[in-house]
ROZALO-778310 format. One record per residue (C-alpha): chain; x, y, z. Coordinates in pm, whole numbers, plus 32768, in hexadecimal, padded with zeros to 4 digits. Each point is the difference from the previous one (the first is absolute). Layout:
! ROZALO-778310
NODE chain east north   up
NODE     A    X     Y    Z
...
//
This chain:
! ROZALO-778310
NODE chain east north   up
NODE     A 688C  686A B165
NODE     A 7E9E  807F 7FCB
NODE     A 7FD1  8058 816E
NODE     A 8158  809D 801A
NODE     A 7FBD  80D6 7ED0
NODE     A 7EAB  806D 8082
NODE     A 80A4  8058 8149
NODE     A 8104  80D5 7F51
NODE     A 7F07  80AE 7F1E
NODE     A 7F04  8055 810C
NODE     A 80E2  805D 8125
NODE     A 7FDB  7EB4 80B0
NODE     A 815C  7FB1 807B
NODE     A 75E3  7C20 8737
NODE     A 815B  8088 804E
NODE     A 80F5  8016 7EEB
NODE     A 8137  7F2B 801A
NODE     A 8151  80A5 7FC5
NODE     A 810A  7F3C 7F45
NODE     A 8128  80F0 8000
NODE     A 8053  8136 80C5
NODE     A 8108  80CC 7F4C
NODE     A 7F81  8157 7F96
NODE     A 808E  8119 7F35
NODE     A 7FD1  814D 80B2
NODE     A 7F61  80BD 7EDE
NODE     A 7F4B  7ED1 7F72
NODE     A 7E86  7FFD 7FD4
NODE     A 7EE8  7F11 804F
NODE     A 7F5C  7F6B 7ECC
NODE     A 7EBB  7F3D 8025
NODE     A 7FCA  7F0D 7EE2
NODE     A 7E93  7F97 7FE8
NODE     A 7FD3  7EC5 7F33
NODE     A 815C  7F83 8055
NODE     A 7FB7  7E8E 7FC4
NODE     A 7F86  8031 7E9C
NODE     A 80A9  7FE4 7EB0
NODE     A 8069  816C 8002
NODE     A 8028  8021 8178
NODE     A 8105  7EF1 8031
NODE     A 8100  807F 7F04
NODE     A 7FBD  8163 8073
NODE     A 804A  7F95 8165
NODE     A 8148  7F5F 7F94
NODE     A 8072  8136 7F46
NODE     A 7F96  80ED 8116
NODE     A 80BA  7F2B 8101
NODE     A 8142  8060 7F4C
NODE     A 7FCB  8175 801B
NODE     A 80CA  80C2 8107
NODE     A 7EE7  8100 7FF4
NODE     A 7F10  7F04 809D
NODE     A 8022  7FD3 8179
NODE     A 7EB9  7F49 8042
NODE     A 7F51  7F2B 7EFD
NODE     A 7EA3  7FA1 8079
NODE     A 7F6C  7EE4 7F35
NODE     A 7E85  7FDF 8002
NODE     A 7F19  7F09 7F58
NODE     A 7ED7  7F24 8056
NODE     A 80C1  7EB6 7FD6
NODE     A 8163  7F78 7FFB
NODE     A 80A0  813A 808B
NODE     A 80C7  7F53 8110
NODE     A 80AB  7F1C 7F05
NODE     A 8060  811E 7F1B
NODE     A 808C  80C5 8124
NODE     A 80C5  7ED8 808A
NODE     A 8098  7FBF 7EAC
NODE     A 8052  816C 7FC7
NODE     A 8099  8026 8159
NODE     A 8120  7F21 7F95
NODE     A 8077  810A 7F0B
NODE     A 812B  80A9 80A7
NODE     A 7FA1  816B 7FD5
NODE     A 7FAC  80F5 811B
NODE     A 7E8D  8038 7FBE
NODE     A 7F28  7F72 8118
NODE     A 7EE4  7F22 7F87
NODE     A 7EB5  7FD1 80B6
NODE     A 7ED0  7F3A 7F97
NODE     A 7E93  8053 8037
NODE     A 7EEB  7F16 7F90
NODE     A 7E8B  8042 7FF3
NODE     A 7F3A  813E 8028
NODE     A 802B  800D 8179
NODE     A 8178  802A 7FCD
NODE     A 7FEA  8102 7EEA
NODE     A 8011  8131 80E8
NODE     A 8145  7F7E 8096
NODE     A 8096  7FD8 7EA6
NODE     A 7FA2  8167 7FAD
NODE     A 805D  80A2 814A
NODE     A 8115  80FD 7FC3
NODE     A 801F  7FB8 7E8D
NODE     A 80A5  8108 7F28
NODE     A 7F9D  7F51 7EBD
NODE     A 7EE0  7F0F 7FC1
NODE     A 8022  7F36 7EC0
NODE     A 7ECC  7F3E 7F94
NODE     A 8027  7EEF 7EF9
NODE     A 7EE4  7F32 809F
NODE     A 7EF2  7F75 7F1F
NODE     A 7FAF  7EF1 7F05
NODE     A 80C4  7FDF 7EB9
NODE     A 7F74  8012 7EA3
NODE     A 7FB4  7EC8 7F3A
NODE     A 7FEF  7FD6 7E86
NODE     A 7EE2  80C7 7F6D
NODE     A 7FE3  80E4 812D
NODE     A 8040  8174 7FFA
NODE     A 807F  80BE 812E
NODE     A 7E9F  8088 8023
NODE     A 7F7F  7E9C 802B
NODE     A 80C2  7FF5 8146
NODE     A 7F41  8126 8088
NODE     A 7F03  7F68 80EF
NODE     A 80F7  7F23 80BB
NODE     A 812A  80E9 8007
NODE     A 7F33  8137 8049
NODE     A 7F7E  7F5E 813F
NODE     A 815D  7F97 8067
NODE     A 8093  815A 7FC5
NODE     A 7EE3  80AD 80B6
NODE     A 8030  7F22 8131
NODE     A 8179  802D 8009
NODE     A 7FF4  8177 7FCA
NODE     A 7EF1  8036 8106
NODE     A 80E7  7F69 8104
NODE     A 8125  80C5 7F73
NODE     A 7F43  8148 8019
NODE     A 7FB3  7FBA 816D
NODE     A 8153  7F71 8063
NODE     A 8109  80B6 7F33
NODE     A 7F4C  8127 7F5E
NODE     A 8143  80B4 7FA8
NODE     A 80A1  7EDA 7F4D
NODE     A 8041  800E 7E8B
NODE     A 7F16  7F0A 7F55
NODE     A 808A  7F46 7ED2
NODE     A 7EDB  7F57 7F52
NODE     A 805E  7EDE 7F1F
NODE     A 7EBB  7F35 8009
NODE     A 7F4A  8009 7EB6
NODE     A 7F3F  80A8 7F6D
NODE     A 80D9  8125 8071
NODE     A 7F26  80F5 7F3E
NODE     A 7EEC  7FA8 80FA
NODE     A 80BB  7F92 813A
NODE     A 80B0  8150 8024
NODE     A 7EB2  80BD 8003
NODE     A 7F7F  7EFB 80F8
NODE     A 8128  8047 80E3
NODE     A 7FCE  8176 7FE1
NODE     A 7E8D  7FEA 805B
NODE     A 804F  7F20 812B
NODE     A 80FF  80FB 8083
NODE     A 7F0D  811E 7FC4
NODE     A 7EF7  7F4B 80CD
NODE     A 8100  7FD8 8117
NODE     A 805C  8172 7FE3
NODE     A 8167  7F98 7FC2
NODE     A 801F  804B 7E8E
NODE     A 8143  8092 7F7C
NODE     A 800F  7FEF 7E83
NODE     A 817C  800A 800B
NODE     A 8005  7EAC 80A9
NODE     A 7F0C  7F2B 7F34
NODE     A 80CC  7F70 7EE2
NODE     A 7F9F  7F0D 7EF0
NODE     A 812B  7F31 7F94
NODE     A 8018  7FFB 7E85
NODE     A 8175  7FB8 7FF6
NODE     A 7FD3  7EB5 7F4B
NODE     A 7F8F  80C1 7ECC
NODE     A 8143  80C9 800E
NODE     A 80D5  7EC8 8032
NODE     A 7F57  7F54 7EDC
NODE     A 8025  812F 7F21
NODE     A 8174  8011 8046
NODE     A 8027  7E8B 7FBE
NODE     A 7F3B  7FFB 7EBC
NODE     A 80A2  813A 7F73
NODE     A 8160  7F89 804E
NODE     A 7FAE  7EB9 7F51
NODE     A 7FD9  80C4 7EBD
NODE     A 8149  80B8 802D
NODE     A 8163  7F7E 7FE8
NODE     A 80EB  7FE1 8128
NODE     A 7F23  80C9 80EB
NODE     A 7FD1  7F9F 816C
NODE     A 7E87  8004 8044
NODE     A 8045  80B0 814C
NODE     A 8097  811F 7F3B
NODE     A 7EBC  8033 7F3F
NODE     A 7EF8  80E5 8096
NODE     A 7E9D  8016 7F78
NODE     A 7EF9  80C4 80C6
NODE     A 7EAC  7F57 8009
NODE     A 7ECC  80D1 804B
NODE     A 7E88  7FCD 8027
NODE     A 7FA2  7ECB 80C6
NODE     A 8067  7E99 8038
NODE     A 7F27  7F25 7F23
NODE     A 7FCD  7FCD 7E8E
NODE     A 7FD4  8139 7F31
NODE     A 802B  80DE 8132
NODE     A 8174  7FA8 7FF9
NODE     A 80A8  8101 7F21
NODE     A 817A  7FE4 7FD1
NODE     A 8092  8148 7F88
NODE     A 80FB  7F79 7F08
NODE     A 8034  8160 7F7C
NODE     A 8094  805C 8153
NODE     A 80DF  7ECD 801D
NODE     A 8167  8025 806D
NODE     A 80CB  7FB6 7F35
NODE     A 7F27  8091 7EEE
NODE     A 7F65  7F0E 7F09
NODE     A 7FC2  800D 7E8D
NODE     A 7F06  7EEB 7FC3
NODE     A 7F11  7FF5 7EDA
NODE     A 7E8F  8043 8041
NODE     A 7FA7  7E8E 7FDF
NODE     A 8111  7FA3 80F9
NODE     A 7F85  8101 80FB
NODE     A 7E9C  7F80 7FE3
NODE     A 806F  7E94 802A
NODE     A 80E1  8054 8126
NODE     A 7EF0  80CA 80AB
NODE     A 7F0C  7EE0 7FD6
NODE     A 80F9  7F06 808D
NODE     A 8041  80D6 8134
NODE     A 7E8B  802A 8039
NODE     A 7FC0  7E8A 7FE4
NODE     A 813E  7F7B 80A1
NODE     A 7F44  7F84 8131
NODE     A 7F23  7F27 7F24
NODE     A 813A  7F79 7F5C
NODE     A 8071  7F79 8152
NODE     A 7EA6  7F81 8065
NODE     A 7FE3  7F38 7EBF
NODE     A 8163  7F78 801A
NODE     A 7FBA  7F85 8162
NODE     A 7ECD  7F4D 7F79
NODE     A 7F1B  802E 8128
NODE     A 8106  7FE7 8112
NODE     A 8019  8174 8047
NODE     A 8059  8158 7F82
NODE     A 8135  80DC 8011
NODE     A 80A0  7FC6 8152
NODE     A 817B  800D 7FE2
NODE     A 8009  8130 7F1E
NODE     A 7EF9  80AB 80D7
NODE     A 80CA  7FB6 8139
NODE     A 8135  8093 7F5C
NODE     A 7F40  8137 7F97
NODE     A 7F54  801F 8151
NODE     A 8147  7FF6 80BB
NODE     A 8099  80FC 7F13
NODE     A 7EE1  80EC 8054
NODE     A 800A  7FC3 8178
NODE     A 8178  802F 7FFD
NODE     A 7FD9  8150 7F55
NODE     A 7F06  806C 810B
NODE     A 80EF  7F89 8111
NODE     A 8117  80CC 7F64
NODE     A 7F22  8133 7FF7
NODE     A 7FA3  7FC9 816E
NODE     A 8173  7FFB 804E
NODE     A 8036  8150 7F5B
NODE     A 807E  7FA0 7EA8
NODE     A 7FAD  8113 7F07
NODE     A 7F72  7FE5 7EA3
NODE     A 7F5A  7EAD 8034
NODE     A 7F1B  7FD3 7ED5
NODE     A 7F13  7EE2 7FB1
NODE     A 7EBA  7FED 7F3F
NODE     A 7ED2  7FC4 80DF
NODE     A 7E85  8009 7FF0
NODE     A 7F96  8116 80EE
NODE     A 7EF7  8108 803A
NODE     A 8050  80FD 7EF5
NODE     A 7F88  812F 7F40
NODE     A 80E6  7FCD 7ED5
NODE     A 7ED3  7F9C 7F2E
NODE     A 7EB9  80BF 8030
NODE     A 7F20  7ED1 7FCA
NODE     A 8089  7F0A 8102
NODE     A 8047  8014 8176
NODE     A 811D  7F05 7FFB
NODE     A 8110  7FDB 7EFF
NODE     A 8158  7F62 7FE0
NODE     A 8124  80E5 7FAD
NODE     A 816B  8023 8069
NODE     A 8008  8077 816A
NODE     A 8117  8096 80CD
NODE     A 7FF1  7F69 815D
NODE     A 8071  8090 814C
NODE     A 7FEA  7FA9 8172
NODE     A 7E84  8035 7FFF
NODE     A 7FB5  7F44 7EC0
NODE     A 7FA4  80C3 7EC7
NODE     A 80D3  8139 7FF1
NODE     A 7FC5  806A 7E97
NODE     A 7F2F  7F7A 7EE2
NODE     A 80D8  801E 7EC9
NODE     A 7ED6  7FF0 7F16
NODE     A 7FC3  7F6E 7EAC
NODE     A 80F6  80C1 7F2D
NODE     A 7FF5  8029 7E89
NODE     A 7F52  7EE5 7F48
NODE     A 801F  7F84 7E9C
NODE     A 7EC4  8003 7F2C
NODE     A 7FE1  7E87 8034
NODE     A 801B  8023 817A
NODE     A 7F0C  8123 800A
NODE     A 7EFD  7F2B 7F4C
NODE     A 803C  7ED9 80E9
NODE     A 7FD6  80E9 8129
NODE     A 7EA8  8068 7F83
NODE     A 7FA0  7E93 7FD4
NODE     A 8067  7F93 815E
NODE     A 7F48  810E 80C5
NODE     A 7EA0  7F66 7FF2
NODE     A 8086  7EB0 8077
NODE     A 80C7  809F 8119
NODE     A 7ED2  80CE 806D
NODE     A 7F32  7EC0 8015
NODE     A 810A  7F4C 80CE
NODE     A 8024  8121 80F6
NODE     A 7E88  8028 8029
NODE     A 7FDA  7E8C 8041
NODE     A 80FD  800D 811B
NODE     A 7F64  8132 80A1
NODE     A 7EA2  7F6C 7FE7
NODE     A 8072  7EBD 80A7
NODE     A 8056  80BB 8141
NODE     A 7EDA  80EF 7FF5
NODE     A 7EED  7F03 7FBD
//
């Protein structure tokens, strides 16, 4: 039931080995880097169901063949290939329309997303360097944390390769939107969480996550204390999962769900659907003090079509925005410095 509902909601109705051959004429090639991981495997399963995906290239450093063999038994048209190890990465990326990167290590109790920086920054730099050389026009969907730093890393890598297009470097913050909808609907009566929309701006860690409850649809009328508590829960929801898993991982299933929602929206935009809107962390001038910022974005065939901006904030949100800027500046600078050093 879950997979059927997701399908309905999101429009789903050395050499690489190919497991199935049926292709949809207007379907795209999606390269999933980190496909054997906790996020990558459920993402691969959900993407395999999409009629918008013609080729699904699975890449990882281990266990990729097993994931691909398993997935190939799913009776949907998308063709699955596997690519394992760095020598096969260019083949995975060749001809890709979208590159989704959930590769990296998960958080453990007591760790912040920033604690992941050294390991995940190296992984993202390596993957995006090959992407910039192999599929420079692909839309890059960066999931690997810390997104506030890995998106600037990706941008600097593409600049060095003289392949940078700011419309096509996208930080996936959709999990914050999914969580906001879920938590808000839990405080309302008889409301489907998928009918609740809450824009989330800023970044994708801790205090940089700013849900705009004042702009929620349907409109909300929470007390100040409720808004503060709800904002705090959304900002710290990842830690909630890390602690509940007690050292065995971080958010994987919910992140896979959110990642596929985002990739599906980009696929729809590539196929000409109009008014495709998702929040994303992108190069932006909506705030004068930061180079990258998450806001609602209208997407088109070339990626970012229009940045819809911040909108009108409540006094509480305006104060939280001021507080998050120094942290976001630090995260962005750290990512840029990693590539430049």
